[in-house]
N, CA, C and O atoms as a Maestro MAE file, in Angstrom:
{
 s_m_m2io_version
 :::
 2.0.0
}

f_m_ct {
 s_m_title
 :::
 protein
 m_atom[360] {
  # First column is atom index #
  i_m_mmod_type
  r_m_x_coord
  r_m_y_coord
  r_m_z_coord
  i_m_residue_number
  s_m_chain_name
  s_m_pdb_residue_name
  s_m_pdb_atom_name
  i_m_atomic_number
  :::
  1 25 141.233 96.169 115.356 1 A "MET " " N  " 7
  2 3 139.963 96.449 115.333 1 A "MET " " CA " 6
  3 2 139.405 97.106 115.147 1 A "MET " " C  " 6
  4 15 138.719 97.044 114.127 1 A "MET " " O  " 8
  5 25 139.333 98.105 115.953 2 A "LEU " " N  " 7
  6 3 138.536 99.315 115.764 2 A "LEU " " CA " 6
  7 2 139.323 100.644 114.869 2 A "LEU " " C  " 6
  8 15 139.047 101.819 115.111 2 A "LEU " " O  " 8
  9 25 140.389 100.205 113.757 3 A "PHE " " N  " 7
  10 3 140.617 100.924 112.349 3 A "PHE " " CA " 6
  11 2 139.584 100.256 111.597 3 A "PHE " " C  " 6
  12 15 138.740 100.759 110.856 3 A "PHE " " O  " 8
  13 25 139.717 99.425 111.802 4 A "ILE " " N  " 7
  14 3 138.664 98.794 110.755 4 A "ILE " " CA " 6
  15 2 137.046 98.759 110.314 4 A "ILE " " C  " 6
  16 15 136.406 98.728 109.262 4 A "ILE " " O  " 8
  17 25 136.727 98.787 111.984 5 A "LYS " " N  " 7
  18 3 135.449 99.412 112.779 5 A "LYS " " CA " 6
  19 2 135.187 100.951 111.490 5 A "LYS " " C  " 6
  20 15 134.493 101.037 110.477 5 A "LYS " " O  " 8
  21 25 136.208 102.040 112.248 6 A "GLU " " N  " 7
  22 3 136.498 102.798 111.967 6 A "GLU " " CA " 6
  23 2 136.227 103.163 110.050 6 A "GLU " " C  " 6
  24 15 135.489 104.082 109.696 6 A "GLU " " O  " 8
  25 25 136.800 102.466 109.272 7 A "SER " " N  " 7
  26 3 136.564 102.219 107.947 7 A "SER " " CA " 6
  27 2 135.743 101.951 107.446 7 A "SER " " C  " 6
  28 15 135.456 102.440 106.353 7 A "SER " " O  " 8
  29 25 135.011 101.033 108.070 8 A "LEU " " N  " 7
  30 3 134.121 100.138 107.551 8 A "LEU " " CA " 6
  31 2 132.538 101.283 107.832 8 A "LEU " " C  " 6
  32 15 131.357 101.099 107.538 8 A "LEU " " O  " 8
  33 25 133.158 102.287 108.427 9 A "VAL " " N  " 7
  34 3 131.530 102.974 109.104 9 A "VAL " " CA " 6
  35 2 131.946 104.254 108.332 9 A "VAL " " C  " 6
  36 15 131.035 105.031 108.044 9 A "VAL " " O  " 8
  37 25 133.475 104.630 107.886 10 A "THR " " N  " 7
  38 3 133.296 105.437 106.930 10 A "THR " " CA " 6
  39 2 132.730 105.187 105.531 10 A "THR " " C  " 6
  40 15 131.953 106.060 105.144 10 A "THR " " O  " 8
  41 25 132.985 104.072 104.617 11 A "LEU " " N  " 7
  42 3 133.322 102.933 103.579 11 A "LEU " " CA " 6
  43 2 131.627 103.623 103.644 11 A "LEU " " C  " 6
  44 15 131.453 104.640 102.972 11 A "LEU " " O  " 8
  45 25 130.367 103.040 104.478 12 A "ILE " " N  " 7
  46 3 129.245 102.911 104.564 12 A "ILE " " CA " 6
  47 2 128.362 104.533 104.040 12 A "ILE " " C  " 6
  48 15 127.623 104.731 103.075 12 A "ILE " " O  " 8
  49 25 128.778 105.373 105.015 13 A "ASN " " N  " 7
  50 3 128.877 106.940 105.162 13 A "ASN " " CA " 6
  51 2 128.474 107.714 103.647 13 A "ASN " " C  " 6
  52 15 127.625 108.414 103.095 13 A "ASN " " O  " 8
  53 25 130.357 106.693 103.362 14 A "LEU " " N  " 7
  54 3 130.430 107.292 101.541 14 A "LEU " " CA " 6
  55 2 129.255 106.376 100.382 14 A "LEU " " C  " 6
  56 15 128.843 106.877 99.336 14 A "LEU " " O  " 8
  57 25 129.023 105.510 100.688 15 A "ILE " " N  " 7
  58 3 127.939 104.932 100.210 15 A "ILE " " CA " 6
  59 2 127.062 105.341 99.774 15 A "ILE " " C  " 6
  60 15 126.717 105.582 98.617 15 A "ILE " " O  " 8
  61 25 126.347 105.517 101.326 16 A "HIS " " N  " 7
  62 3 125.145 106.448 101.552 16 A "HIS " " CA " 6
  63 2 125.036 107.763 100.774 16 A "HIS " " C  " 6
  64 15 124.083 108.250 100.166 16 A "HIS " " O  " 8
  65 25 126.697 108.340 101.030 17 A "GLU " " N  " 7
  66 3 126.420 109.898 100.014 17 A "GLU " " CA " 6
  67 2 126.010 109.851 99.123 17 A "GLU " " C  " 6
  68 15 125.039 110.540 98.813 17 A "GLU " " O  " 8
  69 25 126.708 108.829 98.163 18 A "LEU " " N  " 7
  70 3 127.264 108.514 96.963 18 A "LEU " " CA " 6
  71 2 125.555 107.988 96.359 18 A "LEU " " C  " 6
  72 15 125.131 108.224 95.228 18 A "LEU " " O  " 8
  73 25 124.812 107.259 97.434 19 A "ARG " " N  " 7
  74 3 123.566 106.740 96.669 19 A "ARG " " CA " 6
  75 2 122.651 107.944 96.959 19 A "ARG " " C  " 6
  76 15 121.517 107.664 96.568 19 A "ARG " " O  " 8
  77 25 122.698 108.926 97.386 20 A "ASP " " N  " 7
  78 3 121.680 109.486 97.613 20 A "ASP " " CA " 6
  79 2 122.037 111.005 96.777 20 A "ASP " " C  " 6
  80 15 121.097 111.695 96.381 20 A "ASP " " O  " 8
  81 25 123.388 111.414 96.572 21 A "ASN " " N  " 7
  82 3 123.357 112.830 95.919 21 A "ASN " " CA " 6
  83 2 123.560 111.555 93.792 21 A "ASN " " C  " 6
  84 15 124.690 111.890 93.435 21 A "ASN " " O  " 8
  85 25 123.155 110.822 92.974 22 A "ARG " " N  " 7
  86 3 122.693 110.254 91.872 22 A "ARG " " CA " 6
  87 2 122.687 111.263 91.677 22 A "ARG " " C  " 6
  88 15 123.302 112.282 91.993 22 A "ARG " " O  " 8
  89 25 121.622 110.846 90.874 23 A "VAL " " N  " 7
  90 3 120.860 111.500 89.599 23 A "VAL " " CA " 6
  91 2 120.151 110.271 88.486 23 A "VAL " " C  " 6
  92 15 120.612 109.734 87.479 23 A "VAL " " O  " 8
  93 25 118.971 110.150 89.127 24 A "ALA " " N  " 7
  94 3 118.205 108.873 88.534 24 A "ALA " " CA " 6
  95 2 118.410 109.420 86.967 24 A "ALA " " C  " 6
  96 15 118.318 110.625 86.735 24 A "ALA " " O  " 8
  97 25 118.750 108.258 85.695 25 A "PRO " " N  " 7
  98 3 118.031 108.602 84.581 25 A "PRO " " CA " 6
  99 2 116.353 108.731 84.028 25 A "PRO " " C  " 6
  100 15 115.383 108.037 84.334 25 A "PRO " " O  " 8
  101 25 116.477 110.079 82.964 26 A "SER " " N  " 7
  102 3 114.993 110.755 82.711 26 A "SER " " CA " 6
  103 2 115.028 109.287 82.386 26 A "SER " " C  " 6
  104 15 115.907 108.434 82.270 26 A "SER " " O  " 8
  105 25 113.112 109.358 82.237 27 A "ASN " " N  " 7
  106 3 112.184 108.586 81.432 27 A "ASN " " CA " 6
  107 2 112.534 108.400 80.249 27 A "ASN " " C  " 6
  108 15 112.671 107.240 79.862 27 A "ASN " " O  " 8
  109 25 112.721 109.265 79.548 28 A "GLU " " N  " 7
  110 3 112.904 109.770 77.873 28 A "GLU " " CA " 6
  111 2 113.916 108.869 77.094 28 A "GLU " " C  " 6
  112 15 113.727 108.160 76.106 28 A "GLU " " O  " 8
  113 25 115.055 109.107 77.833 29 A "ASP " " N  " 7
  114 3 116.224 107.560 77.814 29 A "ASP " " CA " 6
  115 2 115.956 106.675 78.281 29 A "ASP " " C  " 6
  116 15 116.918 105.914 78.169 29 A "ASP " " O  " 8
  117 25 114.656 105.907 79.147 30 A "ARG " " N  " 7
  118 3 115.302 104.928 79.956 30 A "ARG " " CA " 6
  119 2 114.687 103.702 78.073 30 A "ARG " " C  " 6
  120 15 114.076 104.229 77.143 30 A "ARG " " O  " 8
  121 25 115.171 101.946 78.087 31 A "TYR " " N  " 7
  122 3 114.707 101.462 77.418 31 A "TYR " " CA " 6
  123 2 114.122 100.241 78.692 31 A "TYR " " C  " 6
  124 15 114.662 99.785 79.700 31 A "TYR " " O  " 8
  125 25 113.053 100.067 78.181 32 A "ILE " " N  " 7
  126 3 113.158 98.257 79.198 32 A "ILE " " CA " 6
  127 2 112.635 97.161 77.970 32 A "ILE " " C  " 6
  128 15 112.400 97.512 76.814 32 A "ILE " " O  " 8
  129 25 112.521 95.886 78.444 33 A "ASP " " N  " 7
  130 3 112.751 94.650 77.696 33 A "ASP " " CA " 6
  131 2 111.191 94.465 78.208 33 A "ASP " " C  " 6
  132 15 110.363 95.080 78.880 33 A "ASP " " O  " 8
  133 25 111.314 93.189 77.441 34 A "LYS " " N  " 7
  134 3 109.760 92.548 76.751 34 A "LYS " " CA " 6
  135 2 109.166 92.166 77.802 34 A "LYS " " C  " 6
  136 15 107.935 92.170 77.805 34 A "LYS " " O  " 8
  137 25 110.116 91.612 79.306 35 A "LYS " " N  " 7
  138 3 109.772 91.596 80.474 35 A "LYS " " CA " 6
  139 2 108.890 92.482 81.587 35 A "LYS " " C  " 6
  140 15 107.873 92.279 82.250 35 A "LYS " " O  " 8
  141 25 109.803 93.530 81.431 36 A "GLU " " N  " 7
  142 3 108.925 94.425 82.334 36 A "GLU " " CA " 6
  143 2 107.910 95.238 81.443 36 A "GLU " " C  " 6
  144 15 106.816 95.582 81.890 36 A "GLU " " O  " 8
  145 25 108.409 95.589 79.893 37 A "ALA " " N  " 7
  146 3 106.650 95.812 78.986 37 A "ALA " " CA " 6
  147 2 106.165 95.043 79.361 37 A "ALA " " C  " 6
  148 15 105.525 95.639 80.227 37 A "ALA " " O  " 8
  149 25 105.824 93.826 79.469 38 A "SER " " N  " 7
  150 3 104.104 93.313 80.336 38 A "SER " " CA " 6
  151 2 103.843 93.146 81.008 38 A "SER " " C  " 6
  152 15 102.647 92.857 81.051 38 A "SER " " O  " 8
  153 25 104.967 93.120 82.855 39 A "ARG " " N  " 7
  154 3 104.647 93.331 83.683 39 A "ARG " " CA " 6
  155 2 103.566 95.401 84.110 39 A "ARG " " C  " 6
  156 15 102.701 95.897 84.833 39 A "ARG " " O  " 8
  157 25 104.571 95.757 82.964 40 A "ILE " " N  " 7
  158 3 104.397 98.002 83.572 40 A "ILE " " CA " 6
  159 2 102.642 97.602 83.060 40 A "ILE " " C  " 6
  160 15 101.680 98.050 83.684 40 A "ILE " " O  " 8
  161 25 102.461 96.430 81.474 41 A "ALA " " N  " 7
  162 3 100.708 96.777 81.068 41 A "ALA " " CA " 6
  163 2 99.993 95.447 81.390 41 A "ALA " " C  " 6
  164 15 99.131 95.106 80.580 41 A "ALA " " O  " 8
  165 25 100.321 94.290 82.923 42 A "SER " " N  " 7
  166 3 99.299 93.695 83.167 42 A "SER " " CA " 6
  167 2 99.623 93.182 81.732 42 A "SER " " C  " 6
  168 15 99.652 94.210 81.055 42 A "SER " " O  " 8
  169 25 99.903 92.033 80.854 43 A "VAL " " N  " 7
  170 3 99.822 91.288 79.404 43 A "VAL " " CA " 6
  171 2 100.866 90.607 79.069 43 A "VAL " " C  " 6
  172 15 101.932 91.033 79.511 43 A "VAL " " O  " 8
  173 25 100.893 89.629 78.389 44 A "SER " " N  " 7
  174 3 100.861 88.997 78.330 44 A "SER " " CA " 6
  175 2 102.652 88.743 77.753 44 A "SER " " C  " 6
  176 15 102.760 89.633 76.910 44 A "SER " " O  " 8
  177 25 103.764 88.137 77.796 45 A "LEU " " N  " 7
  178 3 104.986 88.010 76.740 45 A "LEU " " CA " 6
  179 2 104.629 88.276 75.334 45 A "LEU " " C  " 6
  180 15 105.034 89.311 74.803 45 A "LEU " " O  " 8
  181 25 103.559 87.025 74.378 46 A "SER " " N  " 7
  182 3 102.868 86.966 73.349 46 A "SER " " CA " 6
  183 2 101.977 88.498 72.962 46 A "SER " " C  " 6
  184 15 101.729 88.932 71.837 46 A "SER " " O  " 8
  185 25 101.594 89.144 74.383 47 A "THR " " N  " 7
  186 3 100.556 90.413 73.085 47 A "THR " " CA " 6
  187 2 102.114 91.714 72.994 47 A "THR " " C  " 6
  188 15 102.237 92.718 72.293 47 A "THR " " O  " 8
  189 25 102.876 91.223 73.817 48 A "ILE " " N  " 7
  190 3 103.714 92.163 73.948 48 A "ILE " " CA " 6
  191 2 104.711 91.868 72.021 48 A "ILE " " C  " 6
  192 15 104.897 92.515 70.990 48 A "ILE " " O  " 8
  193 25 104.903 91.087 72.341 49 A "ASP " " N  " 7
  194 3 105.336 90.106 70.577 49 A "ASP " " CA " 6
  195 2 104.375 90.308 69.745 49 A "ASP " " C  " 6
  196 15 104.794 90.480 68.600 49 A "ASP " " O  " 8
  197 25 103.049 90.365 69.875 50 A "ALA " " N  " 7
  198 3 102.149 91.164 68.652 50 A "ALA " " CA " 6
  199 2 101.826 92.131 68.632 50 A "ALA " " C  " 6
  200 15 101.339 92.562 67.587 50 A "ALA " " O  " 8
  201 25 101.951 93.072 69.937 51 A "TRP " " N  " 7
  202 3 102.380 94.377 69.541 51 A "TRP " " CA " 6
  203 2 103.228 94.787 68.492 51 A "TRP " " C  " 6
  204 15 102.940 95.421 67.477 51 A "TRP " " O  " 8
  205 25 104.152 94.407 68.814 52 A "ARG " " N  " 7
  206 3 105.566 94.591 68.346 52 A "ARG " " CA " 6
  207 2 105.476 94.437 66.740 52 A "ARG " " C  " 6
  208 15 105.604 95.415 66.004 52 A "ARG " " O  " 8
  209 25 105.280 93.326 66.330 53 A "ARG " " N  " 7
  210 3 105.166 92.417 65.241 53 A "ARG " " CA " 6
  211 2 104.054 93.411 64.332 53 A "ARG " " C  " 6
  212 15 104.366 93.963 63.276 53 A "ARG " " O  " 8
  213 25 102.927 93.491 64.876 54 A "SER " " N  " 7
  214 3 101.661 94.489 64.235 54 A "SER " " CA " 6
  215 2 102.345 96.200 63.825 54 A "SER " " C  " 6
  216 15 102.026 96.775 62.784 54 A "SER " " O  " 8
  217 25 103.483 96.921 65.052 55 A "ARG " " N  " 7
  218 3 103.705 98.017 64.672 55 A "ARG " " CA " 6
  219 2 103.329 98.562 65.720 55 A "ARG " " C  " 6
  220 15 104.082 99.317 66.335 55 A "ARG " " O  " 8
  221 25 102.233 98.318 66.083 56 A "LYS " " N  " 7
  222 3 101.763 99.196 67.647 56 A "LYS " " CA " 6
  223 2 103.239 99.810 68.478 56 A "LYS " " C  " 6
  224 15 103.380 100.955 68.907 56 A "LYS " " O  " 8
  225 25 104.065 98.886 68.534 57 A "ILE " " N  " 7
  226 3 105.226 99.675 69.374 57 A "ILE " " CA " 6
  227 2 106.302 99.314 68.686 57 A "ILE " " C  " 6
  228 15 106.409 98.255 68.067 57 A "ILE " " O  " 8
  229 25 106.995 100.035 68.756 58 A "MET " " N  " 7
  230 3 108.662 100.647 67.848 58 A "MET " " CA " 6
  231 2 109.731 99.771 68.619 58 A "MET " " C  " 6
  232 15 110.425 100.225 69.529 58 A "MET " " O  " 8
  233 25 109.797 98.377 68.130 59 A "PRO " " N  " 7
  234 3 111.654 97.816 68.768 59 A "PRO " " CA " 6
  235 2 112.403 98.873 68.481 59 A "PRO " " C  " 6
  236 15 112.322 99.775 67.648 59 A "PRO " " O  " 8
  237 25 113.686 98.395 69.938 60 A "TYR " " N  " 7
  238 3 115.085 99.105 69.140 60 A "TYR " " CA " 6
  239 2 116.326 97.983 69.537 60 A "TYR " " C  " 6
  240 15 116.613 97.999 70.734 60 A "TYR " " O  " 8
  241 25 116.979 97.161 68.823 61 A "TYR " " N  " 7
  242 3 117.245 95.694 68.259 61 A "TYR " " CA " 6
  243 2 119.048 96.648 69.222 61 A "TYR " " C  " 6
  244 15 119.690 97.629 68.846 61 A "TYR " " O  " 8
  245 25 119.243 95.736 70.465 62 A "PHE " " N  " 7
  246 3 120.923 96.308 70.636 62 A "PHE " " CA " 6
  247 2 121.320 94.334 71.044 62 A "PHE " " C  " 6
  248 15 121.121 93.515 71.942 62 A "PHE " " O  " 8
  249 25 122.099 94.446 69.412 63 A "ASP " " N  " 7
  250 3 122.736 93.019 69.324 63 A "ASP " " CA " 6
  251 2 120.887 92.553 68.833 63 A "ASP " " C  " 6
  252 15 120.039 93.221 68.243 63 A "ASP " " O  " 8
  253 25 120.830 90.878 69.506 64 A "THR " " N  " 7
  254 3 119.982 90.134 70.245 64 A "THR " " CA " 6
  255 2 118.912 90.954 70.942 64 A "THR " " C  " 6
  256 15 117.779 90.656 70.565 64 A "THR " " O  " 8
  257 25 118.965 91.740 71.700 65 A "ALA " " N  " 7
  258 3 118.138 92.336 72.502 65 A "ALA " " CA " 6
  259 2 116.875 93.196 72.004 65 A "ALA " " C  " 6
  260 15 117.031 93.910 71.014 65 A "ALA " " O  " 8
  261 25 115.815 93.160 72.557 66 A "VAL " " N  " 7
  262 3 114.787 93.651 72.123 66 A "VAL " " CA " 6
  263 2 114.408 94.355 73.142 66 A "VAL " " C  " 6
  264 15 114.089 93.661 74.108 66 A "VAL " " O  " 8
  265 25 114.281 96.068 73.364 67 A "ARG " " N  " 7
  266 3 113.590 96.819 73.420 67 A "ARG " " CA " 6
  267 2 113.306 98.339 73.191 67 A "ARG " " C  " 6
  268 15 113.886 99.158 72.478 67 A "ARG " " O  " 8
  269 25 112.243 98.451 74.011 68 A "PHE " " N  " 7
  270 3 111.331 99.647 74.027 68 A "PHE " " CA " 6
  271 2 112.244 100.840 74.995 68 A "PHE " " C  " 6
  272 15 113.125 101.056 75.827 68 A "PHE " " O  " 8
  273 25 111.276 101.329 74.159 69 A "ARG " " N  " 7
  274 3 111.558 103.223 74.998 69 A "ARG " " CA " 6
  275 2 110.841 103.269 76.176 69 A "ARG " " C  " 6
  276 15 109.730 102.740 76.231 69 A "ARG " " O  " 8
  277 25 111.217 103.703 76.912 70 A "TYR " " N  " 7
  278 3 110.332 104.286 78.265 70 A "TYR " " CA " 6
  279 2 109.315 104.931 77.553 70 A "TYR " " C  " 6
  280 15 108.707 104.120 76.855 70 A "TYR " " O  " 8
  281 25 108.908 106.035 77.461 71 A "ASP " " N  " 7
  282 3 108.045 107.444 77.023 71 A "ASP " " CA " 6
  283 2 107.798 106.602 76.002 71 A "ASP " " C  " 6
  284 15 106.942 106.009 76.659 71 A "ASP " " O  " 8
  285 25 107.790 106.038 75.001 72 A "GLU " " N  " 7
  286 3 107.353 105.148 73.679 72 A "GLU " " CA " 6
  287 2 105.579 104.935 74.119 72 A "GLU " " C  " 6
  288 15 104.416 105.296 73.933 72 A "GLU " " O  " 8
  289 25 106.659 103.913 74.941 73 A "PHE " " N  " 7
  290 3 105.306 102.635 75.507 73 A "PHE " " CA " 6
  291 2 104.839 102.940 76.184 73 A "PHE " " C  " 6
  292 15 103.960 102.151 76.532 73 A "PHE " " O  " 8
  293 25 104.891 103.869 76.764 74 A "MET " " N  " 7
  294 3 103.668 104.439 77.652 74 A "MET " " CA " 6
  295 2 102.836 105.404 77.553 74 A "MET " " C  " 6
  296 15 101.851 105.545 78.278 74 A "MET " " O  " 8
  297 25 103.286 106.394 76.334 75 A "THR " " N  " 7
  298 3 102.404 107.244 75.500 75 A "THR " " CA " 6
  299 2 101.306 105.848 74.805 75 A "THR " " C  " 6
  300 15 100.075 105.849 74.799 75 A "THR " " O  " 8
  301 25 102.184 104.815 74.300 76 A "PHE " " N  " 7
  302 3 101.091 103.384 73.477 76 A "PHE " " CA " 6
  303 2 100.030 103.390 74.198 76 A "PHE " " C  " 6
  304 15 98.892 103.683 73.832 76 A "PHE " " O  " 8
  305 25 100.551 102.912 75.725 77 A "LEU " " N  " 7
  306 3 99.391 102.766 76.387 77 A "LEU " " CA " 6
  307 2 98.210 103.582 76.913 77 A "LEU " " C  " 6
  308 15 97.025 103.253 76.966 77 A "LEU " " O  " 8
  309 25 98.676 104.481 77.209 78 A "GLU " " N  " 7
  310 3 97.604 105.957 77.441 78 A "GLU " " CA " 6
  311 2 96.549 105.786 76.531 78 A "GLU " " C  " 6
  312 15 95.460 105.213 76.563 78 A "GLU " " O  " 8
  313 25 97.480 106.754 75.323 79 A "SER " " N  " 7
  314 3 96.213 106.104 73.699 79 A "SER " " CA " 6
  315 2 95.870 104.604 73.326 79 A "SER " " C  " 6
  316 15 95.640 104.030 72.262 79 A "SER " " O  " 8
  317 25 95.939 104.181 74.761 80 A "ARG " " N  " 7
  318 3 94.750 102.482 74.782 80 A "ARG " " CA " 6
  319 2 93.487 102.697 75.815 80 A "ARG " " C  " 6
  320 15 92.407 102.105 75.794 80 A "ARG " " O  " 8
  321 25 93.949 103.744 76.748 81 A "ARG " " N  " 7
  322 3 93.076 104.350 77.623 81 A "ARG " " CA " 6
  323 2 91.983 104.260 78.079 81 A "ARG " " C  " 6
  324 15 91.500 105.311 78.500 81 A "ARG " " O  " 8
  325 25 91.177 103.034 78.182 82 A "ILE " " N  " 7
  326 3 89.394 103.407 78.219 82 A "ILE " " CA " 6
  327 2 89.032 104.423 79.499 82 A "ILE " " C  " 6
  328 15 89.675 104.237 80.532 82 A "ILE " " O  " 8
  329 25 88.534 104.954 79.486 83 A "ASP " " N  " 7
  330 3 87.973 105.969 80.232 83 A "ASP " " CA " 6
  331 2 86.546 105.136 80.809 83 A "ASP " " C  " 6
  332 15 85.723 104.604 80.063 83 A "ASP " " O  " 8
  333 25 86.481 105.161 82.163 84 A "ARG " " N  " 7
  334 3 85.577 104.148 82.343 84 A "ARG " " CA " 6
  335 2 84.348 104.723 82.347 84 A "ARG " " C  " 6
  336 15 83.296 104.218 81.954 84 A "ARG " " O  " 8
  337 25 84.616 106.345 83.042 85 A "SER " " N  " 7
  338 3 83.194 107.278 82.774 85 A "SER " " CA " 6
  339 2 82.655 107.272 81.775 85 A "SER " " C  " 6
  340 15 81.508 107.717 81.725 85 A "SER " " O  " 8
  341 25 83.055 106.951 81.043 86 A "GLU " " N  " 7
  342 3 82.575 106.994 79.536 86 A "GLU " " CA " 6
  343 2 81.600 105.837 79.167 86 A "GLU " " C  " 6
  344 15 80.563 106.036 78.533 86 A "GLU " " O  " 8
  345 25 81.949 104.785 79.546 87 A "ASN " " N  " 7
  346 3 81.270 103.630 79.560 87 A "ASN " " CA " 6
  347 2 79.993 104.263 80.331 87 A "ASN " " C  " 6
  348 15 78.967 104.492 79.691 87 A "ASN " " O  " 8
  349 25 80.070 104.523 81.631 88 A "LEU " " N  " 7
  350 3 79.184 104.404 82.137 88 A "LEU " " CA " 6
  351 2 77.893 105.324 81.843 88 A "LEU " " C  " 6
  352 15 76.813 104.981 82.324 88 A "LEU " " O  " 8
  353 25 78.014 106.721 80.902 89 A "ASP " " N  " 7
  354 3 77.473 107.374 80.430 89 A "ASP " " CA " 6
  355 2 76.815 106.475 79.076 89 A "ASP " " C  " 6
  356 15 75.949 107.209 78.599 89 A "ASP " " O  " 8
  357 25 76.851 105.824 78.672 90 A "LYS " " N  " 7
  358 3 76.578 105.254 77.596 90 A "LYS " " CA " 6
  359 2 75.220 104.589 77.528 90 A "LYS " " C  " 6
  360 15 74.869 104.004 76.504 90 A "LYS " " O  " 8
  :::
 }
 m_bond[359] {
  # First column is bond index #
  i_m_from
  i_m_to
  i_m_order
  :::
  1 1 2 1
  2 2 3 1
  3 3 4 2
  4 3 5 1
  5 5 6 1
  6 6 7 1
  7 7 8 2
  8 7 9 1
  9 9 10 1
  10 10 11 1
  11 11 12 2
  12 11 13 1
  13 13 14 1
  14 14 15 1
  15 15 16 2
  16 15 17 1
  17 17 18 1
  18 18 19 1
  19 19 20 2
  20 19 21 1
  21 21 22 1
  22 22 23 1
  23 23 24 2
  24 23 25 1
  25 25 26 1
  26 26 27 1
  27 27 28 2
  28 27 29 1
  29 29 30 1
  30 30 31 1
  31 31 32 2
  32 31 33 1
  33 33 34 1
  34 34 35 1
  35 35 36 2
  36 35 37 1
  37 37 38 1
  38 38 39 1
  39 39 40 2
  40 39 41 1
  41 41 42 1
  42 42 43 1
  43 43 44 2
  44 43 45 1
  45 45 46 1
  46 46 47 1
  47 47 48 2
  48 47 49 1
  49 49 50 1
  50 50 51 1
  51 51 52 2
  52 51 53 1
  53 53 54 1
  54 54 55 1
  55 55 56 2
  56 55 57 1
  57 57 58 1
  58 58 59 1
  59 59 60 2
  60 59 61 1
  61 61 62 1
  62 62 63 1
  63 63 64 2
  64 63 65 1
  65 65 66 1
  66 66 67 1
  67 67 68 2
  68 67 69 1
  69 69 70 1
  70 70 71 1
  71 71 72 2
  72 71 73 1
  73 73 74 1
  74 74 75 1
  75 75 76 2
  76 75 77 1
  77 77 78 1
  78 78 79 1
  79 79 80 2
  80 79 81 1
  81 81 82 1
  82 82 83 1
  83 83 84 2
  84 83 85 1
  85 85 86 1
  86 86 87 1
  87 87 88 2
  88 87 89 1
  89 89 90 1
  90 90 91 1
  91 91 92 2
  92 91 93 1
  93 93 94 1
  94 94 95 1
  95 95 96 2
  96 95 97 1
  97 97 98 1
  98 98 99 1
  99 99 100 2
  100 99 101 1
  101 101 102 1
  102 102 103 1
  103 103 104 2
  104 103 105 1
  105 105 106 1
  106 106 107 1
  107 107 108 2
  108 107 109 1
  109 109 110 1
  110 110 111 1
  111 111 112 2
  112 111 113 1
  113 113 114 1
  114 114 115 1
  115 115 116 2
  116 115 117 1
  117 117 118 1
  118 118 119 1
  119 119 120 2
  120 119 121 1
  121 121 122 1
  122 122 123 1
  123 123 124 2
  124 123 125 1
  125 125 126 1
  126 126 127 1
  127 127 128 2
  128 127 129 1
  129 129 130 1
  130 130 131 1
  131 131 132 2
  132 131 133 1
  133 133 134 1
  134 134 135 1
  135 135 136 2
  136 135 137 1
  137 137 138 1
  138 138 139 1
  139 139 140 2
  140 139 141 1
  141 141 142 1
  142 142 143 1
  143 143 144 2
  144 143 145 1
  145 145 146 1
  146 146 147 1
  147 147 148 2
  148 147 149 1
  149 149 150 1
  150 150 151 1
  151 151 152 2
  152 151 153 1
  153 153 154 1
  154 154 155 1
  155 155 156 2
  156 155 157 1
  157 157 158 1
  158 158 159 1
  159 159 160 2
  160 159 161 1
  161 161 162 1
  162 162 163 1
  163 163 164 2
  164 163 165 1
  165 165 166 1
  166 166 167 1
  167 167 168 2
  168 167 169 1
  169 169 170 1
  170 170 171 1
  171 171 172 2
  172 171 173 1
  173 173 174 1
  174 174 175 1
  175 175 176 2
  176 175 177 1
  177 177 178 1
  178 178 179 1
  179 179 180 2
  180 179 181 1
  181 181 182 1
  182 182 183 1
  183 183 184 2
  184 183 185 1
  185 185 186 1
  186 186 187 1
  187 187 188 2
  188 187 189 1
  189 189 190 1
  190 190 191 1
  191 191 192 2
  192 191 193 1
  193 193 194 1
  194 194 195 1
  195 195 196 2
  196 195 197 1
  197 197 198 1
  198 198 199 1
  199 199 200 2
  200 199 201 1
  201 201 202 1
  202 202 203 1
  203 203 204 2
  204 203 205 1
  205 205 206 1
  206 206 207 1
  207 207 208 2
  208 207 209 1
  209 209 210 1
  210 210 211 1
  211 211 212 2
  212 211 213 1
  213 213 214 1
  214 214 215 1
  215 215 216 2
  216 215 217 1
  217 217 218 1
  218 218 219 1
  219 219 220 2
  220 219 221 1
  221 221 222 1
  222 222 223 1
  223 223 224 2
  224 223 225 1
  225 225 226 1
  226 226 227 1
  227 227 228 2
  228 227 229 1
  229 229 230 1
  230 230 231 1
  231 231 232 2
  232 231 233 1
  233 233 234 1
  234 234 235 1
  235 235 236 2
  236 235 237 1
  237 237 238 1
  238 238 239 1
  239 239 240 2
  240 239 241 1
  241 241 242 1
  242 242 243 1
  243 243 244 2
  244 243 245 1
  245 245 246 1
  246 246 247 1
  247 247 248 2
  248 247 249 1
  249 249 250 1
  250 250 251 1
  251 251 252 2
  252 251 253 1
  253 253 254 1
  254 254 255 1
  255 255 256 2
  256 255 257 1
  257 257 258 1
  258 258 259 1
  259 259 260 2
  260 259 261 1
  261 261 262 1
  262 262 263 1
  263 263 264 2
  264 263 265 1
  265 265 266 1
  266 266 267 1
  267 267 268 2
  268 267 269 1
  269 269 270 1
  270 270 271 1
  271 271 272 2
  272 271 273 1
  273 273 274 1
  274 274 275 1
  275 275 276 2
  276 275 277 1
  277 277 278 1
  278 278 279 1
  279 279 280 2
  280 279 281 1
  281 281 282 1
  282 282 283 1
  283 283 284 2
  284 283 285 1
  285 285 286 1
  286 286 287 1
  287 287 288 2
  288 287 289 1
  289 289 290 1
  290 290 291 1
  291 291 292 2
  292 291 293 1
  293 293 294 1
  294 294 295 1
  295 295 296 2
  296 295 297 1
  297 297 298 1
  298 298 299 1
  299 299 300 2
  300 299 301 1
  301 301 302 1
  302 302 303 1
  303 303 304 2
  304 303 305 1
  305 305 306 1
  306 306 307 1
  307 307 308 2
  308 307 309 1
  309 309 310 1
  310 310 311 1
  311 311 312 2
  312 311 313 1
  313 313 314 1
  314 314 315 1
  315 315 316 2
  316 315 317 1
  317 317 318 1
  318 318 319 1
  319 319 320 2
  320 319 321 1
  321 321 322 1
  322 322 323 1
  323 323 324 2
  324 323 325 1
  325 325 326 1
  326 326 327 1
  327 327 328 2
  328 327 329 1
  329 329 330 1
  330 330 331 1
  331 331 332 2
  332 331 333 1
  333 333 334 1
  334 334 335 1
  335 335 336 2
  336 335 337 1
  337 337 338 1
  338 338 339 1
  339 339 340 2
  340 339 341 1
  341 341 342 1
  342 342 343 1
  343 343 344 2
  344 343 345 1
  345 345 346 1
  346 346 347 1
  347 347 348 2
  348 347 349 1
  349 349 350 1
  350 350 351 1
  351 351 352 2
  352 351 353 1
  353 353 354 1
  354 354 355 1
  355 355 356 2
  356 355 357 1
  357 357 358 1
  358 358 359 1
  359 359 360 2
  :::
 }
}
């Protein structure tokens, strides 16, 4: 029984070490689906579809899956951002 406990502790430590040392993917290589895009932008899925149809955001197709590049999507959102301080001056 002691051997199993020691083996589990060793395995858990190895898992923690691997988790802590892993390299996070860069955002430029990250793809998001429509659901995540709608969550990030706080809009409905139909709004994401409308943006895609109007080619405001460019889709990438992986078989039948529709994805968007994270960095391109964030650039699009930034371009649509309205600075509230500009509105207060008017």
